[in-house]
BAFI-616920 format. One record per atom (N, C-alpha, C): residue in three letters; x, y, z. Coordinates in steps of 0.05 Angstrom, whole numbers, plus 32768, in hexadecimal, padded with zeros to 4 digits. Layout:
% residues N
ALAXYZ
...
% end
This chain:
% residues 359
MET7F767E5881BF
MET7F647E6A81CE
MET7F4A7E6D81BF
ASN7F347E7081CE
ASN7F1A7E7581C3
ASN7F1B7E8E81B2
ILE7F0E7E8D819A
ILE7F0F7EA48188
ILE7F047EBD8194
LYS7EF07EBB81A4
LYS7EE47ED381B0
LYS7EF87EE181C3
ASP7F067ED181D2
ASP7F1A7EDC81E5
ASP7F317EE781D5
LEU7F397EDA81C0
LEU7F507EE281B0
LEU7F4B7EFD81A3
LEU7F337F01819A
LEU7F2C7F1A818B
LEU7F297F32819E
THR7F297F2E81B8
THR7F287F4481CB
THR7F417F4781DB
LYS7F577F3981D4
LYS7F707F3B81E1
LYS7F7C7F5781DC
ASP7F897F6281F0
ASP7F957F7D81ED
ASP7FAE7F7C81DC
PHE7FBC7F6681DD
PHE7FD67F6481CF
PHE7FD97F4881C3
LEU7FDA7F4681A8
LEU7FDC7F2D819B
LEU7FF97F238198
GLU7FFD7F0B81A2
GLU80187EFE819F
GLU80187EEF8184
LYS80307EE5817D
LYS80327ED78163
LYS80207EBF8161
GLU801E7EB08176
GLU800D7E988175
GLU7FEF7EA08171
ASP7FE77EB7817C
ASP7FCC7EC18178
ASP7FC87EC9815B
ILE7FDC7ED68150
ILE7FDA7EDE8134
ILE7FD87EC68121
LEU7FE77EB28127
LEU7FE77E9A8116
LEU7FCB7E8C8118
GLN7FBF7E8C8130
GLN7FA57E818133
GLN7F907E908122
LEU7F927EAB8122
LEU7F807EBB8113
LEU7F847EB980F5
LEU7F9D7EB680ED
LEU7FA37EB280D0
LEU7F987E9780C6
ALA7F957E8480D8
ALA7F8A7E6A80D0
ALA7F6C7E6980D3
ALA7F5F7E7F80DC
ALA7F427E7E80E1
ALA7F337E7980C7
GLU7F1E7E6980C9
GLU7F0C7E6480B2
GLU7EEF7E6480BC
GLY7EDD7E6480AA
GLY7EC17E6280B1
GLY7EB87E7780C4
ASP7EA97E7080D9
ASP7E9E7E8380EC
ASP7EB47E9380FA
GLU7ECB7E8780FF
GLU7EE17E95810D
GLU7EEC7EAB80FA
TYR7EEE7EA680E1
TYR7EF77EB980CD
TYR7EE37ED180CD
GLU7ECA7ECB80CC
GLU7EB57EE080CC
GLU7EB67EF180E6
GLN7EBB7EE480FC
GLN7EBE7EF28115
GLN7ED67F058115
LEU7EEC7EFC8109
LEU7F047F0D8107
LEU7EFE7F2680F7
LEU7EF17F2380E0
LEU7EEB7F3A80CF
LEU7ED87F4D80DD
LYS7EC47F4280EB
LYS7EB07F5280F9
LYS7EBE7F628110
ARG7ECF7F55811F
ARG7EDD7F638135
ARG7EEF7F79812B
ALA7EFD7F748115
ALA7F0F7F888109
ALA7EFF7FA18100
SER7EE87F9C80F4
SER7ED77FB180EB
SER7ECD7FC28103
GLU7EC57FB48119
GLU7EBC7FC28131
GLU7ED27FD4813C
VAL7EEA7FC9813D
VAL7F017FD98147
VAL7F067FF18136
LYS7F077FED811C
LYS7F0C8004810A
LYS7EF6801A810D
LEU7EDD8012810E
LEU7EC780258110
LEU7EC88034812A
SER7ED080268140
SER7ED18033815A
SER7EE88046815C
VAL7EFF8040814F
VAL7F1780508152
VAL7F198066813C
LEU7F12805F8123
LEU7F168070810D
LEU7EFC807980FF
ASP7EE580708107
ASP7ECC807680FB
ASP7ECA806880DF
ASN7EB7807180CF
ASN7EB2806380B5
ASN7EBD8073809E
LYS7ED0808580A3
LYS7EDB8096808E
LYS7EF18087807E
VAL7EF0808C8064
VAL7F0480818051
VAL7F1480988046
HIS7F2E80968048
HIS7F4080AB803D
HIS7F4980A48021
LEU7F4D80B88010
LEU7F5680B47FF5
LEU7F7280BF7FF1
ARG7F8180B17FE0
ARG7F9B80BA7FD7
ARG7F9B80B87FB8
GLY7F9B80CF7FAB
GLY7F9B80CE7F8E
GLY7FB680C47F83
LEU7FB680AC7F77
LEU7FCF809F7F6F
LEU7FDA80AA7F54
ILE7FF380B17F55
ILE800180BA7F3D
ILE801880A77F37
GLU801680987F22
GLU802B80847F1B
GLU803F80937F09
LEU8053809F7F16
LEU806580B17F08
LEU807480A57EF1
SER807F808C7EF6
SER809080807EE2
SER809280627EE7
ASN809680527ED2
ASN809B80367ED5
ASN80B8802F7ED0
ILE80C980437ECF
ILE80E6803E7ECB
ILE80F180367EE7
CYS80FE801F7EE8
CYS810780147F01
CYS812380087EFF
ARG8133800C7F13
ARG814E80007F13
ARG814F7FE57F20
LYS81387FDC7F2C
LYS81387FC37F3A
LYS812C7FAD7F29
SER81307F957F32
SER81277F7D7F23
SER81187F6A7F35
CYS81067F747F46
CYS80F77F637F58
CYS80E87F4D7F49
LEU80E97F357F53
LEU80E17F1D7F44
LEU80C47F1B7F3F
TYR80B37F2B7F4C
TYR80967F2A7F4A
TYR808A7F417F39
CYS809A7F557F32
CYS80907F6E7F29
CYS80907F717F0A
GLY80797F797EFF
GLY80767F7B7EE2
GLY80867F927ED6
VAL808F7FA67EE7
VAL809F7FBC7EDB
VAL80BC7FBA7EE4
ARG80C47FA27EEC
ARG80E17F9D7EF3
ARG80F37FA47EDC
SER810B7FAD7EE2
SER811D7FB67ECD
SER81237FA17EB8
GLY81217F877EC0
GLY81287F727EAE
GLY81117F6B7E9A
ASN80FA7F777E9D
ASN80E37F717E8B
ASN80E47F837E73
ASP80EC7F787E5C
ASP80EF7F887E44
ASP80D57F8A7E34
ARG80BF7F807E3F
ARG80A57F817E32
ARG80947F997E3B
VAL80A07FA97E4C
VAL80927FC17E56
VAL809B7FDA7E47
GLU80887FEA7E3F
GLU808E80047E33
GLU809280187E4A
ARG80AA80227E4C
ARG80B180347E62
ARG80A780507E5D
TYR809F805D7E73
TYR809580797E71
TYR809C80887E8A
SER809B80A27E88
SER809D80B47E9F
SER808B80CC7E9A
LEU807980D27EAD
LEU806880E97EAA
LEU807981027EA9
THR806F81167E9B
THR807C81307E9B
THR8075813E7EB5
ASP808481537EBC
ASP807D81637ED4
ASP8061816E7ED2
ASP805A81787EBA
ASP803F81837EB6
ASP8029816E7EBA
GLU802E81557EB1
GLU801A81407EB5
GLU801781397ED2
VAL802D81397EE1
VAL802B81337EFE
VAL801C81497F0C
LEU802281627F06
LEU801481787F13
LEU7FF7817A7F0B
GLU7FF181727EF3
GLU7FD481717EEB
GLU7FC5815B7EFB
CYS7FD381457EFF
CYS7FC681307F10
CYS7FC2813A7F2C
ALA7FD581497F37
ALA7FD281547F52
ALA7FBB81687F53
ARG7FBA81797F3F
ARG7FA4818D7F3F
ARG7F89817F7F3C
LEU7F8881697F2D
LEU7F6F815A7F2B
LEU7F67814D7F46
ALA7F7B81437F54
ALA7F7681397F6F
ALA7F69814E7F81
HIS7F7481667F7F
HIS7F69817C7F8F
HIS7F4C81827F86
GLN7F4781837F6C
GLN7F2C81897F62
GLN7F1881747F6A
LEU7F21815B7F6B
LEU7F0F81457F73
LEU7F0C81427F91
GLY7F1B81527FA0
GLY7F1981527FBD
GLY7F27813B7FCB
TYR7F3B81307FBD
TYR7F4981197FC9
TYR7F59811F7FE2
GLY7F6481387FE4
GLY7F72813F7FFC
GLY7F8F81377FFC
SER7F9681217FEF
SER7FB181187FEF
SER7FB8810A7FD4
VAL7FD1810B7FCD
VAL7FDB80FC7FB6
VAL7FF180E87FBF
ALA7FF480D37FB0
ALA800A80C07FB5
ALA801980BC7F9B
ILE803380C37F9B
ILE804380C07F84
ILE805380A67F85
GLN805080967F71
GLN805C807B7F71
GLN806D80797F57
SER8083806A7F59
SER809480677F41
SER80A5804E7F44
GLY80B080467F2D
GLY80C680327F2E
GLY80DD803E7F3E
GLU80EE802E7F49
GLU810380387F5A
GLU811A80437F4A
ARG8121805C7F50
ARG813980697F45
ARG8145807A7F5C
SER815F807D7F5C
SER816C808D7F70
SER818180A17F64
ASP818080A47F4A
ASP819380B67F3D
ASP818B80D37F44
ARG819E80E57F43
ARG819A81017F4B
ARG8184810F7F3A
GLU818481097F20
GLU817081157F0F
GLU8154810F7F19
PHE815080F57F21
PHE813580ED7F2A
PHE812F80F97F45
THR814180F77F59
THR813C81017F74
THR8137811F7F74
ASP8147812E7F64
ASP8142814B7F63
ASP812781527F56
ARG811F81417F43
ARG810681467F36
ARG80EF81427F4A
ILE80F1812E7F5A
ILE80DC81297F6E
ILE80DA81407F82
THR80F1814B7F8A
THR80F181627F9C
THR80E381797F8F
ARG80E8817E7F76
ARG80DB81937F67
ARG80BD818F7F65
LEU80B581777F5F
LEU809881717F5C
LEU808A81747F77
VAL809681697F8C
VAL8089816C7FA6
VAL808681897FAE
SER809A81997FA9
SER809981B67FAF
SER808281C37F9F
LYS807F81BC7F86
LYS806A81C87F75
LYS804E81BF7F7E
ILE804C81A57F85
ILE8032819C7F8F
ILE802981AA7FA8
LYS803D81B07FB9
LYS803781BE7FD2
LYS802D81DA7FCE
LYS803081E57FB6
LYS802782007FB0
LYS800A82007FA6
ILE7FFF81E97FA0
ILE7FE381E77F97
ILE7FD081EE7FAE
ASP7FC182037FAB
ASP7FAD820B7FBF
ASP7FBA820D7FDB
GLY7FD1821A7FDC
GLY7FDD821F7FF6
GLY7FE682078005
GLY7FED81F27FF7
GLY7FF681D98004
GLY7FE081C88010
SER7FC981C98003
SER7FB281B9800D
SER7FB5819B8009
LEU7FC681937FF6
LEU7FC881777FF0
LEU7FDD81698002
GLY7FD68153800E
GLY7FEA8142801B
GLY7FF981338006
ILE8012812B800D
ILE8023811E7FF9
ILE802F81058005
THR802980EE7FF9
THR803680D48000
THR804980CD7FE9
LEU806180C47FEF
LEU807380BA7FDB
LEU8077809C7FDE
SER807A808E7FC8
SER808180727FC8
SER8095806E7FB2
LEU80AE80747FB8
LEU80C380767FA4
LEU80DC80667FAB
GLY80D880527FBC
GLY80ED803F7FC1
GLY810380487FD4
GLU8119803A7FD2
GLU8130803F7FE4
GLU814080577FDB
GLN814680697FED
GLN815680817FE8
GLN816980857FFF
SER817B80987FFC
SER818D80A08012
SER817E80B18026
GLU818980B3803E
GLU817D80C48052
GLU817B80E18048
GLU819080EA803A
GLU819081058030
GLU8178810A801D
VAL817280F7800B
VAL815C80FA7FF9
VAL814180F98007
TYR813E80E7801A
TYR812580E68029
TYR812081008038
ARG8135810C8043
ARG813281258051
ARG812C813C803E
GLN8138813B8026
GLN8133814F8012
GLN8116814F800A
TRP810A81378006
TRP80EE81357FFE
TRP80DC813D8015
PHE80E38136802E
PHE80D4813D8045
PHE80D3815C8048
ASP80EA81688046
ASP80EC81858048
ASP80DC81948032
ALA80DA8187801B
ALA80CB81938005
ALA80AD81928009
GLY80A4817F801B
GLY8088817E8021
GLY807A81638021
ALA8089814E801A
ALA807E8133801D
ALA807D812B803A
HIS8067811F8043
HIS80658119805F
HIS805E80FB8065
ARG805780EC8050
ARG805280D08053
ARG806480C1803F
TYR806D80A98047
TYR807E80998035
TYR8077807C8038
LEU8072806E8022
LEU806C80528022
LEU808380428016
LEU808F80318026
LEU80A5801F801C
LEU809E80038025
ARG80927FF48013
ARG808A7FD9801A
ARG80A27FC6801D
ILE80A27FB78033
ILE80B77FA48037
ILE80B37F8B8026
GLU809A7F85801F
GLU80917F6D800F
GLU80947F53801E
SER80A87F50802E
SER80A97F3A8042
SER80BD7F428057
SER80B67F408071
SER80C87F478086
SER80DA7F2F808D
THR80D87F19807F
THR80E97F028083
THR80FF7F02806E
GLU81187F048076
GLU812E7F088063
GLU812F7EF1804F
ALA812C7ED88058
ALA812E7EC28045
ALA81187EC3802F
LEU81007ECB8037
LEU80EA7ECD8024
LEU80EF7EE68012
TYR80F97EFB801D
TYR80FF7F14800E
TYR81117F0C7FF6
TYR81257EFB7FFB
TYR81377EF57FE5
TYR812D7EDF7FD3
LYS81167ED47FD9
LYS81087EC27FC5
LYS80F87ED27FB1
ILE80F27EEC7FB8
ILE80E27EFC7FA6
ILE80F17F157F9C
HIS810B7F167FA4
HIS811D7F2B7F9A
HIS81387F1E7F93
PRO81467F287F7F
PRO81627F1F7F7B
PRO81737F257F94
HIS81877F157F99
HIS81997F1A7FB0
HIS81B27F287FA5
ASP81B07F427FA2
ASP81C77F527F98
ASP81C77F6D7FA4
GLU81D97F7E7F9B
GLU81DD7F997FA7
GLU81C57FAB7FA4
ARG81B47FA67F90
ARG819C7FB77F8D
ARG81847FAD7F9C
HIS81867F967FA8
HIS816F7F8A7FB6
HIS81797F807FD1
ASP817C7F937FE4
ASP81887F8D7FFE
ASP81737F8F8013
PHE816C7F79801F
PHE81587F788034
PHE815E7F8B804B
HIS81777F8C8054
HIS817E7F9C806B
HIS817E7FBA8064
LYS81847FC0804B
LYS81827FDC8042
LYS81657FE68043
ARG81537FD4803A
ARG81377FDB803A
ARG812D7FE08057
LEU81357FCF8069
LEU812E7FD38085
LEU81397FED808F
ALA81527FF38088
ALA815F800C8091
ALA815080248086
CYS81468022806D
CYS813880398062
CYS811E803E8071
ILE811080298079
ILE80F8802D8089
ILE80FE803B80A3
ASP8114803380B0
ASP811D804080C9
ASP8124805D80C4
THR8131806380AE
THR8138807F80A8
THR811F809080A4
LEU810B80858096
LEU80F280948091
LEU80E5809A80AC
LEU80E4808680BD
LEU80D8808A80D8
LEU80E780A080E8
ASP8102809F80E6
ASP811280B280F5
ASP810E80CF80EB
ILE810B80D280D1
ILE810880EC80C5
ILE80ED80F980CD
GLY80D980E880D1
GLY80BF80F280D9
GLY80A980EE80C5
TYR80AE80DE80B0
TYR809980D7809E
TYR808480C780AC
GLN806B80CA80A3
GLN805780B580A9
GLN805E809E8098
THR806B808A80A4
THR807880758094
THR8065805C8091
GLY806480538079
GLY8054803B8073
GLY806480258067
THR805B800D806A
THR80677FF6805D
THR80527FE28056
GLY80597FCA804E
GLY80457FB68048
GLY80517F9E803A
VAL80407F8A8035
VAL80497F71802A
VAL80347F678015
MET803D7F548005
MET802A7F457FF4
MET80227F2C8003
VAL800A7F247FFE
VAL7FFE7F0C800C
VAL7FF97EF67FF8
GLY80027EDE7FFE
GLY7FFE7EC77FEC
GLY80157EC37FD9
LEU802D7ECB7FE1
LEU80447EC77FD1
LEU804D7EAA7FD0
PRO805A7EA27FBA
PRO80677E887FBB
PRO807A7E867FD3
PHE807B7E6F7FE0
PHE808D7E6A7FF6
PHE80857E778010
GLN80707E878010
GLN80677E968028
GLN80567E848039
THR805B7E858054
THR804B7E758067
THR803C7E88807A
LEU802A7E7D808A
LEU801C7E8D809E
LEU80307E9880B2
ASP80457E8980B7
ASP805A7E9380CA
ASP80677EAC80BF
HIS806C7EAD80A5
HIS80777EC58099
HIS80647EDD809C
LEU804B7ED88097
LEU80377EED8099
LEU80337EF780B5
ALA80347EE580C8
ALA80337EED80E4
ALA804A7EFF80EB
ASP80627EF880E2
ASP807A7F0980E7
ASP80777F2480D9
ASP806A7F2580C2
ASP80667F3F80B5
ASP80557F5180C7
LEU80407F4780D2
LEU802F7F5780E3
LEU803E7F6080FC
LEU804E7F4F8107
LEU805E7F56811F
LEU80737F6B8117
PHE807D7F6A80FE
PHE80907F7E80F5
PHE80837F9980F3
PHE806B7F9A80E8
PHE805D7FB480E7
PHE805A7FC18102
ARG80527FB08116
ARG804E7FBA8131
ARG80697FC3813D
SER807E7FB38139
SER80987FBA8145
SER80A37FD4813A
LYS809D7FDA8121
LYS80A67FF38115
LYS8094800B811C
ASP807C80058126
ASP80688019812D
ASP8063802B8115
VAL805E801F80FE
VAL8059802E80E5
VAL803E803B80E6
ALA803A805080D5
ALA8022805F80D5
ALA800E805480C1
MET8017804580AD
MET8005803B8098
MET80108022808C
VAL7FFE80118082
VAL80057FF78077
VAL7FF47FF2805E
GLY80017FE78049
GLY7FF37FDE8032
GLY7FF87FC1802D
MET7FE37FB1802B
MET7FE57F948026
MET7FD17F8C8010
GLY7FDA7F7B7FFF
GLY7FC87F717FEA
GLY7FD17F567FE1
PRO7FBF7F477FD3
PRO7FC67F2C7FCA
PRO7FDB7F2D7FB4
TYR7FED7F1B7FB5
TYR80017F187FA0
TYR7FF27F0E7F87
ILE7FF87F1C7F70
ILE7FED7F147F56
ILE80047F0F7F43
PRO80077EF67F3A
PRO801E7EEF7F29
PRO801E7EFE7F0E
HIS80357F087F06
HIS80387F157EEC
HIS80477F027ED9
PRO803C7EFC7EC2
PRO80497EE87EB1
PRO80657EEF7EA7
ASP806C7F097EA7
ASP80867F117E9D
ASP809A7F157EB4
THR80977F057EC9
THR80A97F067EDF
THR80B37EEA7EE7
PRO80CB7EE97EF3
PRO80D67ECF7EFB
PRO80C57EC07F0F
LEU80B77ECF7F21
LEU80A77EC27F36
LEU808F7EB47F2B
TYR80877EBB7F12
TYR80707EAE7F06
TYR80747E907F03
THR808C7E877F02
THR80927E6A7F01
THR80857E5B7F17
PHE80807E687F2D
PHE80757E5B7F45
PHE80587E617F49
ALA804B7E6C7F34
ALA802F7E747F37
ALA801C7E5D7F3E
ASN80247E457F36
ASN80127E2E7F3C
ASN80167E247F59
GLN80277E317F68
GLN802B7E297F84
GLN801E7E3C7F98
ILE80107E507F8E
ILE80047E647FA1
ILE7FE77E5E7FA5
PRO7FDB7E687FBA
PRO7FBE7E637FBF
PRO7FAD7E6F7FA9
ALA7F957E647FA6
ALA7F827E6F7F92
ALA7F7C7E8C7F99
PRO7F727E9B7F85
PRO7F6D7EB87F8A
PRO7F5B7EBD7FA1
GLU7F467EAD7FA4
GLU7F337EB27FBB
GLU7F407EAD7FD6
GLU7F537E9A7FD7
GLU7F617E957FF0
GLU7F757EAC7FF6
ARG7F837EB67FE1
ARG7F957ECC7FE5
ARG7F857EE57FEF
MET7F6D7EE87FE4
MET7F5D7EFF7FED
MET7F557EFB800A
ARG7F4C7EE38011
ARG7F437EDE802C
ARG7F5B7EE28040
LEU7F727ED98038
LEU7F8A7EDC8049
LEU7F917EFA804C
THR7F8E7F098036
THR7F937F268038
THR7F807F33804C
LEU7F677F2C804B
LEU7F537F37805D
LEU7F5A7F30807A
LYS7F637F18807E
LYS7F6C7F108099
LYS7F837F2280A3
MET7F967F278091
MET7FAD7F378098
MET7FA47F5480A0
ILE7F927F5F8090
ILE7F887F7A8095
ILE7F797F7A80B0
ALA7F687F6680B4
ALA7F587F6580CC
ALA7F697F6280E5
ILE7F7C7F5080E4
ILE7F8D7F4B80FC
ILE7F9E7F648102
LEU7FA87F7180ED
LEU7FB87F8980F1
LEU7FA77FA080FD
ARG7F8E7FA180F5
ARG7F7C7FB68101
ARG7F797FB1811F
LEU7F787F978127
LEU7F777F918144
LEU7F917F988152
MET7FA77F948144
MET7FC17F998150
MET7FC97FB68151
MET7FC17FC5813C
MET7FC87FE28139
MET7FAF7FF18131
PRO7F9D7FF68144
PRO7F838001813D
PRO7F82801C8130
GLU7F98802D8134
GLU7F978048812B
GLU7FA6804E8111
ILE7FB2803A8105
ILE7FC2803F80ED
ILE7FB0804180D4
ASN7FBB804C80BF
ASN7FAD804B80A5
ASN7FB480328096
MET7FA080268089
MET7FA5800E8079
MET7F978012805E
VAL7FA5800A8049
VAL7F9C800D802E
VAL7F8C7FF58025
ALA7F757FFB8018
ALA7F667FE6800A
ALA7F717FE67FED
ALA7F857FD57FE8
ALA7F947FD67FD0
ALA7F847FCE7FB7
THR7F8C7FDA7FA0
THR7F7F7FD37F87
THR7F817FB57F81
ALA7F977FA97F8A
ALA7F9B7F8C7F85
ALA7F837F7C7F91
ASN7F777F857FA6
ASN7F607F777FB1
ASN7F497F767F9D
GLU7F457F8D7F90
GLU7F2F7F8E7F7C
GLU7F367F7E7F63
THR7F507F7C7F5D
THR7F587F6D7F46
THR7F527F4F7F4A
VAL7F557F467F62
VAL7F4F7F2A7F69
VAL7F317F257F6D
ASP7F247F397F78
ASP7F077F367F80
ASP7EF97F517F79
PRO7EE47F507F69
PRO7ED67F697F61
PRO7ECE7F7A7F79
MET7EC97F6D7F90
MET7EC27F7C7FA8
MET7ED97F7D7FBC
GLY7EF17F7A7FB2
GLY7F097F777FC3
GLY7F0F7F907FD4
ARG7F0B7FA87FC8
ARG7F117FC07FD8
ARG7EFC7FC47FEE
GLU7EE37FBF7FE7
GLU7ECE7FC07FFC
GLU7ED47FAD8012
LYS7EDB7F94800C
LYS7EE17F808020
LYS7EF87F898031
ALA7F0D7F958025
ALA7F247F9E8035
ALA7F1C7FB58048
ILE7F0B7FC7803E
ILE7F027FDD804F
ILE7EF27FD28067
GLN7EE17FBE8061
GLN7ED07FB28077
GLN7EE17FA2808A
ALA7EF97F988081
ALA7F0A7F888092
ALA7F1C7F9980A3
GLY7F1D7FB4809D
GLY7F2E7FC580AE
GLY7F3E7FDB80A0
ALA7F407FDA8085
ALA7F4E7FEE8076
ALA7F3E80088076
ASN7F4C801F8071
ASN7F3E80398072
ASN7F49804D805D
VAL7F598043804A
VAL7F6580548036
VAL7F618047801A
ILE7F5A80578006
ILE7F58804E7FEB
ILE7F6980617FD9
MET7F7680567FC5
MET7F8780677FB4
MET7F7C80667F97
PRO7F6980787F90
PRO7F5F80797F75
PRO7F7580847F62
ASN7F7680787F4A
ASN7F8C807E7F37
ASN7F8680987F28
LEU7F9A80AA7F28
LEU7F9880C37F19
LEU7FAB80C37F01
THR7FBB80AE7EFE
THR7FCE80AD7EE8
THR7FBF80AF7ECD
PRO7FC980C07EBB
PRO7FBC80C17EA0
PRO7FB880A57E95
ASN7FA080A07E8A
ASN7F9980857E81
ASN7FAC80797E6D
ALA7FB8808A7E5D
ALA7FCB80817E48
ALA7FE380727E53
TYR7FEA80777E6C
TYR8001806B7E78
TYR7FFB80527E8A
ARG7FE2804F7E91
ARG7FDC803B7EA7
ARG7FE3801F7E9F
GLU7FDF80187E86
GLU7FE57FFC7E7D
GLU80027FF67E7F
ASP8013800A7E81
ASP803080067E83
ASP803A80057EA0
TYR8028800A7EB3
TYR802F80087ED0
TYR80217FF07EDC
LEU80267FD97ED1
LEU80187FC17EDB
LEU802D7FB07EEA
ILE802F7FB57F04
ILE803F7FA47F16
ILE80357F887F15
TYR801A7F857F13
TYR800D7F6B7F0F
TYR7FF97F6E7EF9
PRO7FF07F597EEC
PRO7FDE7F5B7ED5
PRO7FC17F5F7EDC
ASP7FB17F687EC9
ASP7F947F6A7ECC
ASP7F8C7F7D7EE2
LYS7F9C7F927EE6
LYS7F977FA57EFC
LYS7F7B7FB27EFA
ALA7F6D7FB37F10
ALA7F527FBF7F10
ALA7F537FDC7F0B
CYS7F3E7FE77EFE
CYS7F3A80047EFB
CYS7F4E80127EE8
VAL7F5C80037ED8
VAL7F70800F7EC6
VAL7F6380227EB3
ASN7F4B801D7EAA
ASN7F3E802E7E96
ASN7F2B80437EA1
ASP7F2880437EBC
ASP7F1580567EC8
ASP7F1F80737EC6
LYS7F0D80857EC1
LYS7F1380A27EC2
LYS7F1280AB7EDF
PRO7F2380BE7EE7
PRO7F2480C77F03
PRO7F0980D17F0D
GLU7EFA80E07EFD
GLU7EE080EA7F06
GLU7ECC80D37F0A
GLN7ECD80BF7EF9
GLN7EBC80A77EFC
GLN7EC380987F16
CYS7EDD80967F1A
CYS7EE780887F31
CYS7EDD80957F4B
ARG7EDD80AF7F4C
ARG7ED480BE7F64
ARG7EB880B77F6B
SER7EA680BA7F57
SER7E8980B47F5D
SER7E8580977F63
CYS7E9480857F55
CYS7E9280687F5A
CYS7E9980627F77
LEU7EB0806D7F80
LEU7EB980677F9B
LEU7EA580717FB0
ASP7E9980897FAB
ASP7E8580937FBD
ASP7E6E807F7FC1
LEU7E6480757FAA
LEU7E4D80637FAB
LEU7E5580487FB9
ARG7E6D803F7FB2
ARG7E7580257FBC
ARG7E7A80267FDA
MET7E85803C7FE4
MET7E8A803E8000
MET7E7080428010
LYS7E5D80518005
LYS7E4380558012
LYS7E35803A8014
ALA7E3880298000
ALA7E2A800F7FFF
ALA7E337FFD8016
ILE7E4B80028021
ILE7E557FF28037
ILE7E5680028051
GLY7E4780188052
GLY7E458028806B
GLY7E5D80398071
HIS7E6D8040805D
HIS7E8480518061
HIS7E81806B8051
GLU7E92807E8058
GLU7E908099804C
GLU7EAC80A28044
VAL7EAE80AB802B
VAL7EC880B68022
VAL7ECB80D2802E
LEU7EE380D7803A
LEU7EE980F18046
LEU7EF981018032
TYR7EED81178029
TYR7EFA81288015
TYR7F09813F8022
ASN7F1C814A8012
ASN7F2A81628019
ASN7F3881608035
ALA7F448149803A
ALA7F5281458053
ALA7F6B8133804D
TRP7F808138805C
TRP7F9881298058
TRP7F95810C8061
GLY7F8481088075
GLY7F8080EC807E
GLY7F9880E0808C
ASP7FA580F0809D
ASP7FBD80E780AA
ASP7FB680D080BD
SER7FCA80BF80C3
SER7FC680A980D5
SER7FC280B380F1
VAL7FAC80A980FE
VAL7FA780B1811A
VAL7FBE80A8812C
ALA7FC980918126
ALA7FDF80878136
ALA7FF7809A8135
PHE7FFD80A4811D
PHE801480B68119
PHE800E80D18126
THR7FF680DB8123
THR7FEE80F5812E
THR7FF180F5814C
LYS7FE880DF8159
LYS7FE980DD8176
LYS800680DB817F
LYS801680CC8170
LYS803280C88177
LYS804180E38175
LYS803B80F28161
LYS8049810C815C
LYS804181208172
ALA8028811E817B
ALA801F81308190
ALA802D812A81AB
% end
């Protein structure tokens, strides 16, 4: 189909998505331009912030791509104290971020899940509950998800990493702790409870094809998720998947493919929230700006105390590891203004798609 006609279709089929994923040159530029137009018309030029708190790098899983996998004995393990977490949340409020996102290695023991409930409850008491709370804490039971929801968390990010089962098991061990169908079931549980549910994938993985990526986009639409995070895969030398690092696209190609994914999904799901991941900036100094211009509308500045950030490296050479939160705020303001966007402060930044569905 002619690219102009394709970009104005009301509903993209898989063959349309594949054609757009293969777009290069002028067609690629047209795709990015159209996605930007759609975002600006539906969501305006506002960028939402989520102050990121990397609670702990202690993890019970051994995902084959992850630098903090349980099998990596070269990582110094840490866990923030309750006071450190609450100080990060108070700082988010002072900086006007409006929301925090708590991320951690996966644990499901009672000590951990009860602690999260306690922390969420305490964060909700800051300035009368003014802070929105996103959790990204892996697979849990329905009881735990409900416990956290009732405590005050309202968004949850659980990345599927690949919606294709065969590829999922090429990047995860095939055992009782890494169950593709359990992960799918957890996403369904989060949706049923009423979380603004998010998921996402890595782009440019070993063994990954355009067909896999097209299926990922269709998966997001079929689940009617409220938010999505996608970023380029970055090989970590202390992981099993690093063996295949010479088989993946060059960094600039992974970045371009990530931008295509963001742009196509903006056409498919105009009202959802999409994150301009830090991984984009790790691959390309202008990566977050490019992601915002391609259709993303959320950035997650890091609030984790600097002393711990080097130990939460899912991938190496992570951007902004040494930045101070106050510096990051002013930097983001300037960078977003330079591309015609505006950071929206003191707002939860809920997904328009979710808000309409709830109404």
